[in-house]
N, C-alpha and C positions, 0 to 999 in steps of 0.2 A: 542164857543157854540157848543155843541155836537148835532149831528143829530141822531134821533132815527131810528130804523130799518124800521118802516112804511114809513118814509120820504125817506129813502135810496131806498126802493123798488119802490116808486113812481118815484124817480129820474131815476133809471135804466130803468124802463118801458118807461118813456118819451124819454130817449136817444135812446133806442132800436126802438121805434115807429118812431121817427124822422129819424133815420138812414135808416130804411127799406123804409120809404116813399121817400127817396132820392136815393134808389137803392143800398144802402151800408149797407147790414145787419151786425149785430154784430156777431162776431165769435161765432160759436156754439160748439166749442171744449168743451167736458165734463169737462176737467181739468180747463179750464178758467171759465166756468160757476160755478164750485164748488168754485172757488176763489171769484167770484162775490157774491155768497151766504154768504161767510165768511165776505165780506165787508158789505153786507146788515145787517148781524147779529152784526156787530161792532167789530168782531175779527181782521179784517184787516183795515188799513187805506188805502186811495186811493193810496198813494205812494207805499204801499206794493203790491197792485193789479197791478199798472202800472209796477213796477219792475218785478214781476213774469210774467206778460204778455210779457214784452220785452224779458225776458229769453226764454219763449216759442217760440216767433217769431224767436229768434236767433237760437234755436235748429232746426227750420224748414228750415232756410236759407241754411245751408250746403247741406241738402237733395235736395233742389230745384236746387242749383248750380251744384251738381253732376249729376243730371238728365240732366240739360241744357248742361253741359260739354260733357256728353255722346252723346247727340243729336248733339251737335256741331261737335264732332269728326267724327261721322258717316256721317254727312252732308258734311264735308270737304273732307272725303275720296271719297264720291260719286262724288263730283265735280272734284276731281283729276282724277278719272277713266273716267269721261265723257270727260275731256279735252284731254285725250290720243288718 
């Protein structure tokens, strides 16, 4: 049974409202929101949206790790200097 775009819009709005009320807002990345609109219009299936979002999250991870790594090295250098 296919879900029409009006129902998909209601579903997304309910999910967003519920997440926000729990203090976990939905990602507001413009690229992600454009994919949501494609899901709402019926051009994407939920599996497509999930896959694309997972790819987006994976692209963000190396950036976060490189920042954390840079912070970790600076922190360990400071600790070494303090120990001398």
